[in-house]
N, C-alpha and C positions, 0 to 999 in steps of 0.2 A: 105680566109686566115687570115683575122682579127678574126675569130671565133675560130681558132686553137690557137692562142696566148692566148686569154682569156681563155681557157681551160687550158692551162699550168701554168698562173699565178695562177689559182684557185688551181691547184694541189698543187703547191710549198707552197702555204699559208696553205692548209690543212696539208701538211707533218710538217710545223714548228709548227703549233698549236697541233700536234698529239704528237710531241717530247715533249714539255711544259707541256703536261697533267699530267704525274706522278709526277711533282713538286707541293709542296704546292703553293696555290695561296697567298703567304704571300711576300711582297714586301721587306719588312724589313728583314724577315728570308733570302730571297732568295740572297739580294744582301749584305748583312753584314756580316762581319766575324763571325764565330761560337763565342760564348759566353763561355768564360771561368769560371767554376765555383769555387769559392775560399773557402774552409773552415776556418771558423774561431774558434779558440779554446779559450774559456772563462777560463781565470786563477782566481780563487778565490783570493780575497784579504787577504794579510797577517794577521793573527789575532795576536795581540799582547799578549805575555803571561801575566797573572794576576800580580800585582804589588806584591813585597814580602814583606810581612808584618813582622817587625821585632819585636819580643815580649823580654822584659826584660828576662834576664835568671831567672831560678827559685831560690827562696830562698835556700841557703845552709841549708841542715838539719844536716850538720855536728855540732855537740854540741861541748861546749867546754872540754877539758879533766877534769875529775874529779880530784881533788887536793887530795893528802895522807891524808889531815886534815878531809875531808868530810868521807872519808873510816874508819878513826879513830873515828869518831862521831858513826856511824853506828856500830863499834865494842863495844862501851860502852853501846848500848841499850841492855836491859833485853831480853833475849829470854823465851820461853815455857820451854826450858830445864833448863834454870836457876831458874824457878820459880816452878819447879816440886812440891817442898815439900809444896808449897803454896795453892795446889790444884786449881787454878786459870784457867780460859779460856780466850782466846782473846775478847775483847770488842771494842766498838768505839774508833777509833782514837781522842782523843781529850783532852785536857788540861784544868783545871779550876783552881779557886782559886789564888792561889800563884804562879803556874808555869808558866803563861802567861808573868810575868815578865823577863823570861829569853828568850829574843829573838835577833833575829839579822835583819839587814837591808834587802831590797828586792834583792840588788845584791848578797847577800850570803845567800840566803834561804835555801841552801842545808846543811849550817852548823848547821842547827836544826832539830833533828828527836825526834819523840814523839811515845810512846808506852802506850797501854790502855789493863786492864785486869780486871775480875769480879771474885769475890768469890762466891762459892754457897750459901753462906748466903746473898748475894745481896750487899755486901761490894764491893768497886771499887779501883784499884790500877792504878795509872797513872805515866807516867815518861817522862821527857824531858831532853834530852842530847844536848848541845849546846857548839860550838866551838866559842872561841874569839881570832883571828889571832894577834899575835903581843902584846896580852895584857893579862897580869896574871890572871887566872881565879880566884884566891884568893881574889882580889880586887874585882871582881863583886861580889863574894858570901857576901863578907862582905857589900857591898854597898845596897842589896837588904833588904827590910823591910816588910815581910809578917804580915798579921794582926793575932792578937792572942797572946797566952802567948809563951815565949821562952821555949824549952826544952833542957836539958842537954843530949846529946848524948855520948854513950861509945866512947872513943877515938879509931880511927882508924889509923894504922901504914901505914905511905906512902901518907896520903893525906894531901894537903896543908892547907885546910881550910874545916869547916863543922859546919853548924848551921841547928837549927830545930825550929819549931813552931807547936802550936796546936790551933785550934780555933773552939770549939764545939768538934765534932766528926770527924773532919779532921786535919790530921797533915802532916807535908811537912817536908822533909829534903834535905838539899843542900848540894853537897860535890863538891869540887874542886881539880883538879890536871893538873899542866901545864896550856893547854890552854883550857881545857875541864872543864864544869860544868855539874852536873848529878843530877837532881832534881827527888825526889820520894814523892807521895803524896797519902795517904790512907784515904778512907772515909769509916767509918764503922758504926755500929750500936750504939756503944758507944765510948766515947772518951777513956777509958782505953784500948779496942781494937784497936783503930785506933794507939795509941801511941805504944803500943807493936809492933804491925805490921810494923810500921815506923822504930823502932829501929831495928828490926830484917833485914828490908830489905835494910837498910843502909849499912849492912856489905856485903850484896852480890852486892849492886851496886858500894860499894867501890871498891871490887874486880874486877868488870868488867872496872872500868875507870883505875886502875892501869894497866890493863894488855893491854889496848887499847892505850897507851902511844906510841908515836912515838920514833924510836930508836934515 
């Protein structure tokens, strides 16, 4: 009788062990609750925008308006057409001898304009026209002192003042009208040729000067 009970106990134990055989032999896994997997999303830190660099506005390229007097100065400058009978061609834009005495200060540099030409013989012709706002041009001509001997010029109607000088083979003529002064200078091979040309050109320059006056 005792032998049968022992066999029964052994049979039950074998059945229990047999039922647990297909479970993993991991006590933690077997008895603990299933582990929940959590997915963590990594958010990149916000990148601050680059600082705004404020630069000074570019300088204005708007030039100040040209005054009517500046245009008047340009109208008094001799052109190639005015000098067609002289047979000259444009030369280097420069003035020398007595003409540099006619000048204006830096703020009004546009109120002075020059012209230069050359004769086929090698003689040169230079001109400078200068405006003196609010000042009578005749007084400027009277105050200029050029080197050389004074030259008597034929009177030109409509001109406020005129003077001339010859130094060697260079002759200079200054003409004034309103607020403008026109200076013409000729350097030739001989003093006689320079004097002749200066007197001839004085009439042409005077006509331009009178035509250029403001209404």
